[in-house]
C-alpha positions in Angstrom: -2.7 3.7 -3.8 -0.6 5.9 -1.4 1.2 9.1 -2.5 4.0 11.3 -0.9 3.8 13.6 1.7 4.5 16.6 -0.6 1.8 15.5 -3.0 -0.7 14.9 -0.2 -0.2 18.9 1.2 -0.4 20.1 -2.6 -3.6 18.5 -2.7 -4.7 19.7 0.8 -3.8 23.3 0.3 -6.4 23.2 -2.6 -9.0 22.8 0.1 -7.9 25.5 2.3 -5.6 23.8 4.6 -2.4 25.7 5.6 1.0 24.1 5.4 4.4 25.3 6.2 6.4 26.7 3.2 8.4 23.8 1.5 9.6 22.8 -2.0 10.6 19.4 -3.5 14.3 18.3 -4.4 15.9 15.4 -6.3 19.7 16.4 -5.6 21.7 18.1 -2.9 22.3 20.9 -4.8 18.6 21.4 -5.6 17.9 21.0 -1.8 20.1 23.7 -1.1 18.3 26.0 -3.7 14.8 25.0 -2.2 16.2 26.0 1.2 17.1 29.5 0.0 13.9 30.0 -1.5 12.1 29.5 2.0 12.7 32.1 4.5 14.1 31.7 8.0 17.1 29.9 9.4 15.7 26.3 10.2 14.9 23.9 7.7 13.6 20.4 7.8 14.8 17.7 5.3 12.3 15.0 4.8 12.8 11.8 3.1 9.8 11.0 0.6 9.1 7.5 0.8 5.7 5.8 1.2 5.6 5.0 5.0 5.2 6.5 8.3 7.7 6.6 11.3 10.3 8.1 8.8 11.8 10.2 11.8 12.5 6.9 13.9 14.2 5.4 10.6 16.6 8.9 10.4 14.5 10.2 7.4 13.8 13.5 8.8 16.6 15.8 9.4 16.5 19.3 11.1 19.0 21.8 9.6 20.6 25.2 11.0 22.4 26.1 7.7 22.6 25.4 3.9 25.5 23.1 4.4 23.6 20.8 6.9 20.8 20.7 4.1 23.3 19.7 1.5 24.6 17.1 3.7 21.3 15.8 4.9 20.2 15.5 1.4 23.1 13.5 0.4 22.8 11.1 3.1 19.2 10.7 2.4 18.9 10.5 -1.3 19.3 6.7 -2.6 19.2 5.4 1.3 16.9 2.7 1.9 14.9 3.3 4.9 13.5 0.6 7.1 10.4 1.2 9.3 8.0 -1.0 11.0 5.6 -0.1 8.1 7.9 -0.7 5.2 9.2 -4.4 6.3 12.7 -5.6 6.2 13.0 -4.7 2.7 12.5 -1.0 3.1 11.9 1.6 0.9 14.3 3.7 -1.3 14.4 7.3 -1.1 14.5 9.2 -4.6 13.6 12.6 -3.6 13.6 14.9 -0.5 11.1 17.7 0.8 12.4 20.9 2.2 10.5 22.5 4.6 10.7 25.7 6.9 11.1 25.0 10.4 8.0 25.4 12.7 8.0 26.8 16.1 5.8 24.1 17.4 3.6 24.7 20.8 1.6 21.8 20.5 1.2 18.4 18.4 -2.4 17.0 17.4 -3.4 14.1 15.3 -6.5 14.1 13.0 -7.6 11.4 10.5 -10.3 10.4 8.3 -11.0 6.7 7.4 -13.4 4.7 5.7 -15.1 2.3 8.2 -16.7 -0.5 6.3 -18.0 -2.2 9.3 -20.3 0.6 10.0 -20.3 1.9 6.5 -19.3 5.4 7.5 -16.3 7.7 7.3 -15.0 7.9 10.7 -13.1 11.0 12.1 -10.3 10.3 14.6 -8.4 12.8 16.7 -6.3 12.9 19.6 -4.6 16.1 21.8 -1.4 13.8 21.7 -0.1 13.9 18.2 3.4 13.3 16.8 3.0 9.5 18.1 1.8 6.3 16.7 -1.8 6.3 17.1 -2.4 2.5 17.3 -0.1 2.5 20.5 -1.8 5.3 21.8 -5.1 3.7 21.5 -4.2 0.8 23.2 -2.5 2.3 26.2 -4.5 5.2 26.5 -7.9 4.7 24.8 -9.4 7.8 26.4 -7.0 9.9 24.5 -8.5 9.1 21.2 -11.7 10.6 20.0 -13.8 9.1 17.1 -16.7 11.0 15.4 -18.7 9.0 12.8 -20.0 10.8 9.9 -22.9 10.0 7.6 -22.0 10.0 3.8 -25.2 10.9 2.6 -25.3 13.9 5.2 -21.5 14.6 5.3 -19.2 16.4 7.9 -21.3 18.9 10.0 -20.1 22.2 11.6 -21.2 20.7 15.1 -19.1 17.7 14.3 -15.9 19.7 13.5 -16.2 22.0 16.4 -16.6 18.9 18.4 -13.5 17.5 17.4 -11.9 20.9 17.7 -12.8 21.0 21.3 -11.6 17.5 21.9 -8.2 18.5 20.7 -7.9 21.2 23.2 -7.8 23.9 21.0 -9.1 27.7 22.3 -12.1 29.3 21.0 -10.1 32.0 19.2 -8.8 28.8 16.9 -12.1 27.3 16.3 -12.7 29.2 13.1 -9.4 27.7 11.6 -9.8 24.4 13.2 -13.2 24.1 11.4 -11.8 24.9 8.0 -8.8 22.9 8.6 -10.8 19.7 9.5 -13.9 20.3 6.6 -11.0 20.8 4.2 -9.5 17.4 5.0 -12.8 15.7 5.0 -13.9 17.3 1.4 -10.5 16.0 0.0 -11.3 12.7 1.3 -14.5 12.7 -0.3 -14.1 14.7 -3.7 -11.0 12.4 -4.5 -12.5 8.8 -3.6 -9.5 8.7 -0.8 -9.5 5.7 1.8 -7.7 7.7 4.2 -6.3 11.4 5.1 -4.3 11.4 8.0 -2.4 14.4 9.8 0.3 13.6 12.3 1.3 16.0 13.4 -1.3 19.0 12.9 0.5 21.5 15.0 -0.2 24.7 16.9 2.3 27.4 16.6 3.6 29.6 19.2 1.6 32.2 17.3 -1.7 30.3 17.6 -1.6 29.1 14.1 -2.9 25.7 12.9 -0.4 24.1 10.5 -0.1 20.6 8.8 3.4 19.5 9.2 2.8 15.9 7.9 0.3 14.3 5.8 -0.6 10.9 4.3 -3.1 10.0 1.9 -4.5 6.8 0.4 -7.2 6.3 -2.6 -9.2 3.6 -3.4 -7.5 1.8 -6.4 -11.1 1.0 -8.0 -11.9 4.5 -8.2 -8.8 5.8 -10.1 -10.3 5.1 -13.6 -12.3 8.6 -12.8 -9.5 10.0 -11.1 -6.8 10.3 -13.6 -5.1 13.6 -11.8 -4.4 11.3 -8.8 -3.7 8.3 -11.0 -0.7 10.2 -12.2 0.6 10.8 -8.6 1.5 7.0 -8.3 5.1 6.5 -7.5 5.9 2.8 -9.0 9.3 2.7 -7.4 7.7 2.8 -4.0 5.6 -0.5 -4.7 6.4 -3.9 -5.0 7.7 -4.6 -8.1 5.4 -7.7 -8.8 2.4 -5.8 -7.6 3.2 -2.8 -9.9 3.3 -5.3 -13.0 0.4 -6.8 -12.0 -1.4 -3.9 -11.9 -0.2 -2.7 -15.5 -1.7 -6.3 -16.7 -4.8 -5.6 -14.9 -4.1 -8.5 -12.4 -4.8 -8.5 -8.6 -1.8 -9.5 -6.9 0.0 -9.2 -3.6 3.6 -10.4 -2.9 3.9 -12.4 0.4 7.0 -14.1 1.8 6.2 -17.9 1.1 7.7 -20.0 -1.6 4.6 -21.5 -3.3 3.3 -19.4 -6.0 -0.3 -19.0 -6.5 -2.5 -18.5 -9.7 -6.3 -18.5 -8.8 -9.6 -17.2 -9.9 -11.4 -15.3 -7.5 -10.6 -13.5 -4.2 -12.8 -16.1 -1.9 -11.2 -19.0 -3.7 -7.8 -17.3 -3.4 -7.9 -16.8 0.5 -9.5 -20.3 0.9 -6.3 -21.8 -1.2 -3.9 -20.1 0.7 -5.2 -21.1 3.8 -5.2 -24.9 2.7 -1.4 -24.5 1.8 -0.7 -23.1 5.3 -2.9 -26.0 6.9 -1.0 -28.7 4.6 2.4 -27.1 5.9 3.3 -24.8 3.0 3.7 -20.7 2.8 2.1 -18.9 -0.4 4.4 -16.7 -2.2 1.4 -14.6 -3.5 -2.0 -13.6 -3.5 -2.9 -13.6 -7.3 -6.7 -13.5 -8.6 -6.8 -13.6 -12.2 -10.4 -13.0 -12.5 -13.1 -14.7 -14.7 -11.6 -14.2 -18.0 -8.5 -16.2 -17.9 -7.5 -16.3 -21.5 -4.2 -18.0 -22.8 -2.4 -14.6 -23.2 -3.7 -13.6 -19.6 -2.8 -17.0 -18.1 0.7 -16.6 -19.6 1.2 -13.1 -18.2 0.1 -14.5 -14.6 2.5 -17.4 -14.9 5.4 -15.1 -15.7 4.3 -12.7 -12.8 4.5 -15.5 -10.0 7.6 -17.0 -11.6 9.3 -13.5 -11.6 9.8 -14.1 -7.8 13.0 -16.1 -7.5 11.8 -17.7 -4.3 9.0 -19.6 -6.0 9.8 -23.3 -5.6 6.5 -24.6 -6.7 3.4 -23.4 -7.9 -0.4 -24.0 -7.8 -3.0 -23.2 -10.3 -6.5 -23.3 -8.7 -9.5 -22.5 -11.2 -13.0 -22.8 -10.7 -14.7 -22.0 -14.2 -18.0 -20.8 -14.2 -18.5 -18.1 -16.7 -15.3 -19.4 -18.0 -14.5 -23.0 -19.1 -12.0 -25.5 -17.9 -11.0 -26.8 -21.2 -10.2 -23.0 -22.1 -8.2 -22.4 -18.7 -6.1 -25.9 -19.6 -5.1 -24.7 -23.2 -4.0 -21.5 -21.5 -1.9 -23.5 -18.9 -0.4 -25.8 -21.4 0.3 -22.5 -23.9 1.9 -21.2 -21.1 4.4 -23.7 -19.6 5.6 -24.5 -23.2 6.2 -20.6 -23.7 8.0 -20.2 -20.3 9.9 -23.5 -20.1 9.2 -23.8 -16.5 11.6 -25.5 -13.9 9.7 -25.8 -11.1 6.9 -28.4 -10.2 3.2 -27.3 -11.0 -0.2 -28.4 -9.7 -3.2 -27.8 -11.4 -6.7 -28.2 -10.0 -9.7 -27.2 -12.1 -13.5 -27.6 -11.2 -16.5 -26.6 -12.9 -17.6 -26.2 -16.7 -16.2 -28.9 -19.0 -13.8 -30.2 -16.1 -13.4 -33.5 -17.9 -12.2 -31.9 -21.1 -9.8 -29.4 -19.3 -8.2 -32.5 -17.4 -7.7 -34.6 -20.7 -5.9 -31.6 -22.3 -3.6 -31.7 -19.5 -3.0 -35.2 -19.3 -2.6 -35.4 -23.2 -0.1 -32.3 -23.1 2.8 -34.6 -22.5 4.2 -31.9 -19.9 5.1 -32.7 -16.2 2.1 -31.1 -14.7 0.6 -32.5 -11.5 -3.3 -32.7 -11.3 -5.6 -32.9 -8.4 -9.2 -33.1 -8.1 -9.8 -31.6 -4.7 -8.5 -28.1 -2.9 -7.1 -30.1 0.0 -5.3 -32.8 -2.5 -4.0 -30.2 -4.4 -2.4 -28.0 -1.3 -0.9 -31.4 -0.4 0.6 -32.3 -3.6 2.2 -28.9 -4.1 3.6 -28.8 -0.5 5.2 -32.3 -0.9 6.6 -31.2 -4.4 8.1 -28.0 -2.6 9.7 -30.0 0.1 11.2 -32.5 -2.8 12.6 -29.1 -4.4 14.2 -28.0 -1.2 15.5 -31.3 -0.5 17.4 -31.4 -3.8 18.8 -27.8 -3.4 20.2 -28.9 0.2 21.9 -31.8 -1.2 23.5 -29.9 -4.0 24.9 -27.3 -1.6 
């Protein structure tokens, strides 16, 4: 789960990290009021969306008067911003953050990530902040410093000092730098975050260290014990299908294809999507309904997949271990009758009570296409999709 910049900053300040003065606004008039409350004569109006590279998309504006603040907020609020992280659909800005202008002497990069390959937390830093770290790591790998942290031991002072020196900070800034670095680490550790990224971390002309932009991402599986974090979710920034799936306890990821998938088990879901691509198709989603696919849960999954208007055929691939194929078949029949499906449906069942499940599908009287193997199911759903496309083209 991602959160907005202003929310990440509010969290980090509780851990002793210094930020520039700022305030949130939902309207141009409110933006001007926030600017009046902030000292100085330069303000930055920042669009609050779940994406980096907002500046390149015109989502960050530097203003010298209250009129400029109002004009910038009016232009950004309600605007759809497209960055390389949002994809072509972009994300809509519904709020802006008004921040005091900062006299920047130097821009740095600091990030904490969960590195699953090493089963450790990795601290990444660079003296070249304010740019895409991926591009920097590719063009100049030596400019990026990585320090691995053992979770059982935690971030040590010497590691924080090592990172501070690699960032090119002076000895006089060391105490503040260590406090900032350790504060970011504690936020990640205490709140089950997957990532804390500061870009840029700036040194001001007076030598202070201030966080100008912050991103935090959290482990969805830990939100049940982090209610204060779960409440920060902005559902307008996520894929509406993924949000609806999360509300129903389903694992869903929207894709760009036109073959809908309903599968139980993440591994089987990945294998199914691979088989669809090998057969010449493109999956429209990743959907794992889990082990307890009841009739009600199955219907919710069907409705979720079919909510994507681009879906032209659907594949149900269920391996029943703890569950039973006859229960799954009853759920599929129940869902198809309630929804009144108008697109081809291919069902492949395997596992416990598979013969009974196949009998239920066959005797239902519904136009359900059955398959015995995953390869057969993938071929049939791709052919069914192709037939739908041909009919649609003839009707134009």
